[in-house]
N, C-alpha and C positions, 0 to 999 in steps of 0.2 A: 733787744736782748732779755733772755728769760732772767726771773730772779735770781739772785745768787743764794743759795740755801747753805746756812751755816747752823749746825747743832753744836750746842755746849753741855758738856756733862758737868755737874758741880754741886757742892753740898751747899752752898750759897748762890743759887742762879740769881737772885734777883740783884746782887753784885753787878752783873754783867747785863743782865735786862735794862736796869736802871741807866747803867751810863750808856747803852746804845741807845735811849731812847732821846738823846739831847743832837743837838748840834747837826750834824751833816749825816750822822748814823740814824738819827731821828727821821730825818727828811727822806734817806734813802729806804727806810722801813714805812714810811707813809705814802709814798710813790711805787712801792713795790719793788724797787731795785734791789732790796736786802729781805732774805727771808730768815729771820733768827729765830732760833728756837732753842729755848733754855730748859734743862732738865734736872731735876733733882735727885739726886742719886738716892737721897734719904728716902724716897718713896717706895723702893725695890729692898728695903730692909723687912726682915720678917719677924722680930722680936718687939715686944711692948716697948723697950727702949730706944727704938730706932737706931740701933748700933751701928756703925760704918766702919770703926776701927776696932783693932785689938794689938797687944803684945806680940813682937816680933819673935817668931821659932829662934832658940839659941839664945834669947837675952839681948838685951841691947836697950841704949835710951830713946825714949818717945815711944810713941805707936805707928803702925802701918793701915793703911786703907784697906780694907777685906777686899778679897777678889768678889764673892757673891754680888752683893748690890750693885757694883760697877758692871757687871758682866749684863746682869739682868737688867740694868737700865739702858743699856746700848742695844740689847736684843728686844727690848720691848719698842723700840723705837725704829730699827733697822735704819739708821742714817746715813747721810750720804758718805762716802769712802773717797779720800783716806781719812782715817780717824786719827788724829796727832794726839800723844800724850805731850803735855807741858811739863818739861822739866829740864834739869841742867845738863845732861849727858846726850841731847839730842842734836841735830842739825841747827847751825845758827840760823836764826831768822834775820835776813836781811832782805834789800829791795828786789835781788834776782827771784827767792824765795815767794816774795808777795806778787810780783809778776806772774810767775806760774800758776797760784792759787787764783789769781783775779782771772785767769783764762780757764777756770773749770767753771762748772756747773753748780760746785757745793763743795763741802768737807767738812769734818766735825773735830773738836777739842775737848779733851779731857783734862780737867784739872783736878791734879793732885792737892793733898794738904798734909799735915802731919809731917812724919818721916818719909813720906811716899806710899807706893803702891804696890800690893802683893805682887811679886815680879812675873806672876803667872797672868797678869794684865799684859805685862809686855811681849810676854811669848807668844800668847795666845788670843789676844784679842786686838790690840792697837796694831797699825800699819807703819808707826814710827814715831820718834819724837822729837821735838822740837823745842830749842833753848831760845830764848829771847835775851840771854847776855849772861856772864860770869857774876851772877848775884843771886843772894836766897831769898825769895819771897815767902810770906807766910802759907800761900796757896795760889793757884793756877790762874786764878781769874783777873787779877791786874795785867797777866802776860796774854790770855784771850782777848781782853779788849784791845790791847795794843795788835795783835795780830788781826782781830775783825776789823779795826779802822784803817789798819796801813792796806788790806787788802781791798776793800768796800771802795773806798777812794779812788782805787784805778779802774774801777767799771765804767762804762759808759754811762754818762748821764750823771753821776753820782755828785761831781765837781759843777760849780758854775762856769768855770775856764776850763776847757778840755785841754788848752796848753800847759796849765800848771802841772800836772803831774811828768811833764817831757822836761821843762826847763829847771824844776826845783832841785834841791840837792839829792844826790844818787839815782837822778833822774836818765835820761838818754846821753847827756854828756859823761856821766860817771862821775862829775864833780860835785863839790860844794858851791850851793848857791851863792851869787853875788850879793853885795851889800843892796839892799832897798832903801828908797827914801820916798816922802810924801810930801805933802805941803804942810808948813811953808817952808820956802824954798832958804829963809834964815830962821834959826830957832837959837837962841840965846848966844849968837855969835859964831853959832857952827853952820856953816852952808852946805849945801847940795854941791857936788860938783858940777863945775859948768859944763861937763860934756852931757851931762844927763838934760841940762834945758837949751841944748845949743840947736834941737830939732835936725841934727844930722844923724839919719837912723842907722846908716850904716857904721860910722864910727861909735855910736851908742852900742852896737851891737859888739864890735871890736873890745871896747872896753871893758864891756859885761864878760867877754870870754876871759878876759887879763885878770878882771878881778876873782872870777873863779876859779883861775888857774893859781894865782896868788895867796888865795885863801887855803886851797888844797894842797898847795906845797906847805904852808905855814902849819896846819892843823890838822893834815891827814896824808902825808906823802905817802902810805900806802895804796891809796887811791892812783896816785900817778903812775906808782910801779905797777900798780894792776892793767892798766891803760898801756902798758910800753912804753911811758916814758914821754919826754916832751918833742913834738914834732918842731922842724924848722921855723914853721909860722908862729906856733906857739910862742917860742923865745923870742920872734920879732915883736910880737904883744907884750912880753912881760918888758922888754926895754921901752916899748912906746908908752904904756901906762903903769905909772908907779902904783904900788900897793895903796890902798885904802887904810889909814891906820886900826889898829885892833888892839885893846886892852887884854 
């Protein structure tokens, strides 16, 4: 598979570049799975002060990112499309969108700052807007890192275990992941469930499915509704295996 190219346009490109130099993303870049290119919008300014913002027409609080350096930063690179503005009003970023982007050859992200960007950027430059949640950030760099990691880990070869993206939360089952345990089998008097030490792999898989259901019903019932409710087999599993306690 060819490298996934992601271009990021930012006033602080090192925030994204440094984050993506570590762990899984750093390995993906080192092996050629991820081609990440971070661009400094400020390099396209034309005045001695390298001004990237200005007061909004009509007045109002705060400053707005100017259209000129953003347009010219993008036009100087001709990055892969789609180009998404990271902002509060866009399509919610979720696992489904991560899957869509992971299936492409590449895409680009524009990180806003201050009170946002000149609206002509939305009208005439970007292909859409993406929101990582109903929360206000100082800029889009943290959101960009979230998107890059969520998408890159879905690419073939990015993760050590190819099954992980299938079994984890929001994976193929559409449920939250079940509780996980590791050695020792007893820690401070708390023991690993007997079923996980039984060697009965079919029963272990039923237990895991039951715990995914229990956890999802408890914490994210909206996901159960999205799946169309519980099947008869799932209802039986819930009766067979009680939920693991949560605080």
